[in-house]
MIDOZA-491336 format. One record per residue (C-alpha): residue number from 1; residue in three letters; x, y, z. Coordinates in steps of 0.001 Angstrom, whole numbers, padded with zeros to 6 digits. Layout:
residues N
NODE  num  residuo        X        Y        Z
NODE  NUM      ALA        X        Y        Z
...
END
This chain:
residues 359
NODE  num  residuo        X        Y        Z
NODE    1      UNK  -003982   017454   023645
NODE    2      UNK  -005582   019952   021243
NODE    3      UNK  -006482   019318   017959
NODE    4      UNK  -003739   018343   015471
NODE    5      UNK  -003104   020299   013129
NODE    6      UNK  -002113   018284   010264
NODE    7      UNK  -000816   019371   006366
NODE    8      UNK  -001285   017362   003367
NODE    9      UNK   001398   017594   000868
NODE   10      UNK  -000171   016193  -002792
NODE   11      UNK  -003444   017039  -004055
NODE   12      UNK  -004064   013930  -006368
NODE   13      UNK  -007209   011672  -006561
NODE   14      UNK  -006320   009749  -003964
NODE   15      UNK  -005245   012306  -001465
NODE   16      UNK  -009125   012959  -002503
NODE   17      UNK  -010280   009443  -001966
NODE   18      UNK  -008014   008447   001164
NODE   19      UNK  -006706   010466   003126
NODE   20      UNK  -008812   014210   003321
NODE   21      UNK  -012131   013029   004091
NODE   22      UNK  -010784   010713   006581
NODE   23      UNK  -008927   013682   008441
NODE   24      UNK  -011927   015758   007846
NODE   25      UNK  -013836   013041   009655
NODE   26      UNK  -011949   012695   012753
NODE   27      UNK  -012743   014854   015440
NODE   28      UNK  -009176   015694   016742
NODE   29      UNK  -008020   017159   013739
NODE   30      UNK  -007733   020269   011950
NODE   31      UNK  -006502   020413   008403
NODE   32      UNK  -004440   023548   008258
NODE   33      UNK  -002585   023401   004688
NODE   34      UNK  -002334   021906   001740
NODE   35      UNK   000074   021941  -000951
NODE   36      UNK   000788   020760  -004330
NODE   37      UNK   003592   021362  -007013
NODE   38      UNK   001447   024457  -009236
NODE   39      UNK  -001798   025111  -006564
NODE   40      UNK  -003749   024159  -008922
NODE   41      UNK  -005263   020806  -007407
NODE   42      UNK  -004131   022014  -003622
NODE   43      UNK  -006608   025442  -004231
NODE   44      UNK  -008958   022666  -005645
NODE   45      UNK  -009096   020343  -002568
NODE   46      UNK  -008981   023277   000217
NODE   47      UNK  -012354   024816  -001527
NODE   48      UNK  -013781   021366  -001289
NODE   49      UNK  -012583   020270   002155
NODE   50      UNK  -012262   023572   003798
NODE   51      UNK  -008624   024278   004356
NODE   52      UNK  -007391   027982   004685
NODE   53      UNK  -003631   027347   003582
NODE   54      UNK  -002518   026350   000407
NODE   55      UNK   001245   026120  -000636
NODE   56      UNK   003185   025237  -004097
NODE   57      UNK   006477   024153  -001887
NODE   58      UNK   006152   022080   001328
NODE   59      UNK   009243   023702   002420
NODE   60      UNK   007573   027170   002752
NODE   61      UNK   004559   025607   004326
NODE   62      UNK   006875   023575   006842
NODE   63      UNK   008174   027183   007710
NODE   64      UNK   004899   029085   007981
NODE   65      UNK   002631   026905   009431
NODE   66      UNK   002790   025306   012882
NODE   67      UNK   002111   022159   012624
NODE   68      UNK   001699   019064   014274
NODE   69      UNK   001922   016285   011359
NODE   70      UNK   002032   015813   007672
NODE   71      UNK   000303   013633   005163
NODE   72      UNK   002984   012963   002310
NODE   73      UNK   000694   012307  -000824
NODE   74      UNK   003459   012738  -003691
NODE   75      UNK   005349   010648  -006312
NODE   76      UNK   008063   007903  -004201
NODE   77      UNK   011258   009959  -005870
NODE   78      UNK   009947   013021  -002993
NODE   79      UNK   009219   010691  -000370
NODE   80      UNK   012208   011013   001167
NODE   81      UNK   013149   014427   001116
NODE   82      UNK   009915   015077   002415
NODE   83      UNK   009881   013138   005421
NODE   84      UNK   013393   014117   006506
NODE   85      UNK   012308   017453   006347
NODE   86      UNK   009358   017307   008234
NODE   87      UNK   010725   014952   011267
NODE   88      UNK   013628   017544   011377
NODE   89      UNK   010715   019928   011998
NODE   90      UNK   009485   017270   014611
NODE   91      UNK   006299   016663   013243
NODE   92      UNK   004786   013151   012733
NODE   93      UNK   004439   011396   009233
NODE   94      UNK   002567   009384   007508
NODE   95      UNK   004111   008106   004027
NODE   96      UNK   002283   007014   000964
NODE   97      UNK   003940   003309   000116
NODE   98      UNK   006092   002496  -001015
NODE   99      UNK   008182   004141   001439
NODE  100      UNK   010902   004788  -000696
NODE  101      UNK   012654   004785  -003769
NODE  102      UNK   015733   002026  -002293
NODE  103      UNK   016564   000574   000744
NODE  104      UNK   019177   003168   001140
NODE  105      UNK   016120   006110   001300
NODE  106      UNK   013996   004170   003408
NODE  107      UNK   016871   003234   005946
NODE  108      UNK   017853   006830   006160
NODE  109      UNK   014015   007503   006627
NODE  110      UNK   013974   004956   009691
NODE  111      UNK   016520   006138   011334
NODE  112      UNK   016048   009875   011434
NODE  113      UNK   012434   009096   012401
NODE  114      UNK   013401   006665   015683
NODE  115      UNK   015819   009448   016698
NODE  116      UNK   013009   012205   016444
NODE  117      UNK   010771   010362   018332
NODE  118      UNK   007633   010920   016591
NODE  119      UNK   004752   008875   015468
NODE  120      UNK   005506   007517   011539
NODE  121      UNK   003330   005258   009574
NODE  122      UNK   003109   003836   005879
NODE  123      UNK   000116   003735   004289
NODE  124      UNK  -000471  -000129   003860
NODE  125      UNK  -004385   000140   003741
NODE  126      UNK  -005091  -003746   003171
NODE  127      UNK  -004126  -004951   006476
NODE  128      UNK  -007331  -003991   007620
NODE  129      UNK  -009267  -005441   004652
NODE  130      UNK  -011920  -007998   006788
NODE  131      UNK  -010440  -010923   004475
NODE  132      UNK  -006979  -010234   005420
NODE  133      UNK  -007903  -010323   009081
NODE  134      UNK  -009718  -013060   008965
NODE  135      UNK  -006991  -015045   007267
NODE  136      UNK  -004475  -014057   010161
NODE  137      UNK  -007045  -015378   012490
NODE  138      UNK  -007537  -018833   011080
NODE  139      UNK  -003670  -019281   010646
NODE  140      UNK  -003161  -017995   013925
NODE  141      UNK  -005917  -020800   015306
NODE  142      UNK  -004360  -023446   013705
NODE  143      UNK  -007238  -024472   011310
NODE  144      UNK  -005042  -025425   008406
NODE  145      UNK  -001821  -026450   010443
NODE  146      UNK   001847  -025338   009415
NODE  147      UNK   001760  -023620   005813
NODE  148      UNK   003865  -025417   003652
NODE  149      UNK   003023  -023355  -000036
NODE  150      UNK   001183  -019894  -000619
NODE  151      UNK   000339  -017560  -003688
NODE  152      UNK  -000361  -013867  -003211
NODE  153      UNK  -001622  -011586  -005943
NODE  154      UNK  -002711  -007989  -006654
NODE  155      UNK  -003329  -006739  -010136
NODE  156      UNK  -005365  -004268  -012064
NODE  157      UNK  -005296  -003314  -016138
NODE  158      UNK  -004898   000462  -015251
NODE  159      UNK  -001675   000051  -017252
NODE  160      UNK  -003162  -001326  -020795
NODE  161      UNK  -003205   001327  -022494
NODE  162      UNK   000247   002680  -021165
NODE  163      UNK   002690   003779  -018396
NODE  164      UNK   000084   005158  -015802
NODE  165      UNK   001475   008562  -015425
NODE  166      UNK   004334   008809  -012490
NODE  167      UNK   004114   005545  -011564
NODE  168      UNK   004816   004193  -014878
NODE  169      UNK   008875   006188  -014877
NODE  170      UNK   011173   004908  -013436
NODE  171      UNK   012398   008391  -012538
NODE  172      UNK   009589   009150  -010449
NODE  173      UNK   008233   005599  -009424
NODE  174      UNK   011297   003241  -009449
NODE  175      UNK   012303   000783  -011970
NODE  176      UNK   009832  -002055  -010398
NODE  177      UNK   007157   000412  -011840
NODE  178      UNK   003616  -001826  -010499
NODE  179      UNK   005722  -003827  -007651
NODE  180      UNK   006604  -000594  -005951
NODE  181      UNK   002524   000502  -006574
NODE  182      UNK   000512  -002620  -005995
NODE  183      UNK   003152  -004949  -005289
NODE  184      UNK   004193  -003320  -001919
NODE  185      UNK   000757  -003912  -000876
NODE  186      UNK   000667  -007667  -001671
NODE  187      UNK   004549  -007997  -000409
NODE  188      UNK   003421  -006180   003430
NODE  189      UNK  -000076  -008279   003537
NODE  190      UNK   001811  -011619   003064
NODE  191      UNK   004464  -010695   005929
NODE  192      UNK   001746  -009650   008142
NODE  193      UNK  -000648  -012660   007232
NODE  194      UNK   002377  -015083   008171
NODE  195      UNK   003884  -013090   010893
NODE  196      UNK   007322  -013696   009118
NODE  197      UNK   009798  -011702   006668
NODE  198      UNK   010925  -012847   003328
NODE  199      UNK   014263  -013444   003376
NODE  200      UNK   015102  -014669  -000180
NODE  201      UNK   013425  -013801  -003831
NODE  202      UNK   013804  -014745  -007339
NODE  203      UNK   012146  -012700  -009637
NODE  204      UNK   011261  -011558  -013473
NODE  205      UNK   010635  -007883  -014479
NODE  206      UNK   008414  -007216  -017714
NODE  207      UNK   007567  -004662  -019732
NODE  208      UNK   004858  -003649  -022179
NODE  209      UNK   006212  -002642  -025356
NODE  210      UNK   004451  -002730  -028504
NODE  211      UNK   001374  -004684  -026978
NODE  212      UNK   003853  -007323  -026355
NODE  213      UNK   005320  -008206  -022965
NODE  214      UNK   009056  -008027  -022867
NODE  215      UNK   011708  -009113  -020346
NODE  216      UNK   013952  -006711  -018704
NODE  217      UNK   017042  -008063  -020636
NODE  218      UNK   014948  -006746  -023932
NODE  219      UNK   013585  -003616  -022907
NODE  220      UNK   014033  -000590  -025127
NODE  221      UNK   011826   002463  -023425
NODE  222      UNK   014541   004159  -021091
NODE  223      UNK   011841   005766  -018520
NODE  224      UNK   009646   003162  -018750
NODE  225      UNK   009082   000891  -015492
NODE  226      UNK   007913  -002559  -015110
NODE  227      UNK   004543  -003231  -016164
NODE  228      UNK   004284  -006994  -014616
NODE  229      UNK   006220  -008708  -012045
NODE  230      UNK   006614  -012104  -010821
NODE  231      UNK   008492  -013762  -008277
NODE  232      UNK   009635  -016834  -006095
NODE  233      UNK   009906  -016209  -001944
NODE  234      UNK   010715  -017801   000661
NODE  235      UNK   010315  -016817   004154
NODE  236      UNK   012810  -016836   007204
NODE  237      UNK   010667  -019865   008961
NODE  238      UNK   010365  -021731   005800
NODE  239      UNK   007020  -021006   003884
NODE  240      UNK   007232  -020565  -000104
NODE  241      UNK   005317  -018321  -001782
NODE  242      UNK   004802  -017168  -005303
NODE  243      UNK   003799  -013486  -006139
NODE  244      UNK   002205  -011620  -009282
NODE  245      UNK   001290  -008386  -009953
NODE  246      UNK   000646  -006190  -012473
NODE  247      UNK  -001686  -003483  -013845
NODE  248      UNK  -001519  -004755  -017047
NODE  249      UNK  -003833  -007968  -016585
NODE  250      UNK  -007453  -007502  -018195
NODE  251      UNK  -010140  -007082  -015102
NODE  252      UNK  -012957  -006837  -017328
NODE  253      UNK  -015529  -004949  -014543
NODE  254      UNK  -013496  -006135  -011427
NODE  255      UNK  -011288  -003499  -011930
NODE  256      UNK  -008457  -004990  -009529
NODE  257      UNK  -007951  -007981  -007838
NODE  258      UNK  -006003  -009708  -004080
NODE  259      UNK  -005927  -013256  -004701
NODE  260      UNK  -004187  -015136  -001750
NODE  261      UNK  -004093  -018952  -001557
NODE  262      UNK  -002737  -020753   001479
NODE  263      UNK  -001911  -024240   001782
NODE  264      UNK  -001170  -025903   004868
NODE  265      UNK  -000074  -029428   006050
NODE  266      UNK  -004600  -029804   007301
NODE  267      UNK  -006232  -027612   003974
NODE  268      UNK  -006278  -024572   002450
NODE  269      UNK  -007679  -021421   002102
NODE  270      UNK  -008770  -018841  -000672
NODE  271      UNK  -009402  -015347  -000405
NODE  272      UNK  -010634  -013504  -003779
NODE  273      UNK  -011092  -010173  -003608
NODE  274      UNK  -012494  -007470  -005944
NODE  275      UNK  -014992  -004278  -006569
NODE  276      UNK  -017806  -007144  -007182
NODE  277      UNK  -017467  -008438  -003645
NODE  278      UNK  -015051  -010895  -001503
NODE  279      UNK  -015136  -014600  -001078
NODE  280      UNK  -013132  -016527   001650
NODE  281      UNK  -013069  -020374   001212
NODE  282      UNK  -011563  -023452   003180
NODE  283      UNK  -011008  -026965   002558
NODE  284      UNK  -009908  -029543   004803
NODE  285      UNK  -007624  -032471   003027
NODE  286      UNK  -009877  -034814   000625
NODE  287      UNK  -012816  -032413   001811
NODE  288      UNK  -015592  -030031  -000499
NODE  289      UNK  -014775  -026477  -000609
NODE  290      UNK  -017187  -024081   002143
NODE  291      UNK  -017449  -020418   002398
NODE  292      UNK  -016380  -018408   005510
NODE  293      UNK  -018626  -015834   006340
NODE  294      UNK  -016850  -012334   006412
NODE  295      UNK  -018729  -009746   008502
NODE  296      UNK  -018662  -005755   006816
NODE  297      UNK  -017747  -007106   003365
NODE  298      UNK  -020104  -007651   000331
NODE  299      UNK  -020196  -011371  -000853
NODE  300      UNK  -018577  -011845  -004338
NODE  301      UNK  -021717  -011237  -007106
NODE  302      UNK  -020278  -011591  -010314
NODE  303      UNK  -023285  -010009  -012150
NODE  304      UNK  -023780  -006832  -009831
NODE  305      UNK  -021938  -003603  -010364
NODE  306      UNK  -018505  -003257  -009142
NODE  307      UNK  -017777  -000559  -006396
NODE  308      UNK  -015171   000928  -004341
NODE  309      UNK  -017398   000455  -001438
NODE  310      UNK  -017363  -003248  -002013
NODE  311      UNK  -013286  -003495  -002161
NODE  312      UNK  -012315  -001371   000628
NODE  313      UNK  -015399  -000461   003158
NODE  314      UNK  -013257   000431   006281
NODE  315      UNK  -012158   003462   003637
NODE  316      UNK  -014443   006007   005972
NODE  317      UNK  -013759   004402   009137
NODE  318      UNK  -011911   004361   012344
NODE  319      UNK  -009758   001471   010380
NODE  320      UNK  -008251   003646   007946
NODE  321      UNK  -004879   003736   008788
NODE  322      UNK  -004859   007489   008723
NODE  323      UNK  -007262   007626   011197
NODE  324      UNK  -004712   005256   013527
NODE  325      UNK  -001887   007519   012677
NODE  326      UNK  -004000   010459   014202
NODE  327      UNK  -005222   008018   017381
NODE  328      UNK  -001177   007096   018135
NODE  329      UNK  -000562   010931   017891
NODE  330      UNK  -002992   011499   020475
NODE  331      UNK  -002314   008506   022808
NODE  332      UNK  -005080   006413   021529
NODE  333      UNK  -003346   003016   020409
NODE  334      UNK  -005537   000412   020390
NODE  335      UNK  -005138  -000686   016845
NODE  336      UNK  -001552  -001631   015416
NODE  337      UNK   000050   000873   012975
NODE  338      UNK   002114   000043   010182
NODE  339      UNK   005428   002051   011061
NODE  340      UNK   007910   002406   008880
NODE  341      UNK   009977  -000411   009884
NODE  342      UNK   006836  -002119   008043
NODE  343      UNK   008428   000325   005050
NODE  344      UNK   011734  -000634   005257
NODE  345      UNK   010970  -004700   004933
NODE  346      UNK   008522  -004207   001884
NODE  347      UNK   011440  -002025   000720
NODE  348      UNK   014032  -004731   001179
NODE  349      UNK   011982  -007022  -000730
NODE  350      UNK   011079  -004660  -003440
NODE  351      UNK   015266  -004106  -003738
NODE  352      UNK   016019  -007979  -004085
NODE  353      UNK   013354  -008649  -006540
NODE  354      UNK   014775  -005929  -009245
NODE  355      UNK   018188  -006811  -008283
NODE  356      UNK   017617  -010400  -008852
NODE  357      UNK   016458  -010214  -012384
NODE  358      UNK   019287  -007295  -012839
NODE  359      UNK   021933  -009655  -011946
END
């Protein structure tokens, strides 16, 4: 086939960081059009990346442009409608996480995608983190034996000064707030590493009000989404896990942190990754901790300046989910893609965590 003609809906800083540069780099892609609500940010991105057509309405873009695929980089409450419109026009779709506002929406999206026989993906970026890949490999080799207990955290501090834009609103982001934003990533990572699904949860949602974290039951602000979420989970094969996600956890100069602890019959693994680098450690029962060398990652150094490249060095490579999505469209399917099935599975967990606290 010729070049894949792609349209991008959403022209935010993240489209600029994660989508547009990779699409521009890919030899099989033409970025045909870009759309944003007012057109102002789309015009700016169009000039930067040499995109010819700019729109303020995605429906008009779908109607006028002969596209092959579409990237959806918009608020959560718009994902379903844009996805359904694109697939019904025969377009391949990659959608930002979380997949939707709730399971009902996500299920409809997945059903339509399967009926439409299109390549569909959710941008779960951290599957390709070399530390995540190594953890999965070590577990498959049986180094620590059967996993019994685990801990998964993804935290940041960009919500300390107030709800972070639409992500911090119930109306556009969902009541889970940070659970939809960072939590969706760590839920997917956990299920990906353990190759198992979460079947039971018990969670707590907290909201930052007047400098204090208040529980869901005491929340006063109507449209403010959760700023900090924790929950206990049980996987289908019996592994127990605790999860923590927050955008109001001070990070100093780490900026954001993913931490994973896996405890098995024969030993433990500990991954810590942030914008200062990455550390993966292993210890057998009763023995000393030892560092595991990771290819393609900067070692964790507390006295060095932070950078995006230390945290996500695969961003501008063929490991990027957007690049992989294009490869699947063109028939190159060497890499595994996070499909709508993965997005739906994560959405089930998000909904159950929220519902467990509301009961």
